[in-house]
N, C-alpha and C positions, 0 to 999 in steps of 0.2 A: 504494500500499500504506500503510495507516494503522498507526502503532505507538502503543502505550499508553505514556505517560510516567509514570515514578514519581518522586515527589519525593525530594530528597536528605534523608537522615535524619542525626541526630546521630552514629549509629554509622558512617555513611559518612564523615563528616568526621574521625572518629578514625582511620580507616584510610588517610587521605591522607598521603603524604610530599611534601615540596617541597624545592627547591634554593634556596640563597641564597649571596651573596658570591662569585660566580665570579671567578677571577683567571687571567690568561694568564701563562705563563712568558715571560721576556725574548725568547726566540727564537721564540715563537709556536707551539711544538711541543706544549705541554701546557696543559691547563686543570685547575685545582683548584677544587673547589666544596664547599660544606657541604650535606650532606643532612640534613634535619630530619624526625623522626618523632615522633609523640605516644606517650608512654608513659602510657596511660590508667590503669593500675593504680597508678602512682606519682604521677600527676597532674603530669607535667612533660614537657618536650621532651627528646629525645635527639638529639644532633648528632654527626656524624662527617664527617671530611674524606675526599673521594674525589679521585682523580687519573685523568684520561682524556687520551688523545692527541687533539689538536685535529682531526686528520683523521678521527677515528672508526674507525681501522683495527682497534682492539681494544676490548673492553668496559672501562668504567671499573673501577678497583679501589679497594677501601677502603684508606685510608692510615692512619687512626686508628680506635681502638675504645675503648669505655668511656663512662661517663656524662659525662665532661668533655672529650671528644675532638673538639671542633669549632669552633675559632676560627682563621680564616685571617689576620686582621689582626694584624700583629706576629709572625707565625709564621716569619719568615725568608724565604729565597728558594726559588723553585721550580726544578726542574731546567732545564737548557738554558742556563746561563750560564757 
C-alpha cells in the first residue's frame, strides 16, 4: 500500500509541544519535566512544569500555570524525600 507523504509546514511546527529538563525525585517515584508550547500570537514560548509518576500509573498533571511557570533548575526538591 502506497501512502502520499505531505511535507511539514510552518503551521505544523507551531502546533508542536515538546518536553525539556526532566528530573527524577530522590526516591525515583516521580518525574518532573517542563512542557514547552509556542504561543504564536504573542511570539514566545510558554513553559509549564508537569509532574508524573515514574511508573506511568496515572497521567501527568500540571504543576504550574502562567507565562513564567516553567523552570525546574533551582526550583527546590521534588516529592519523595
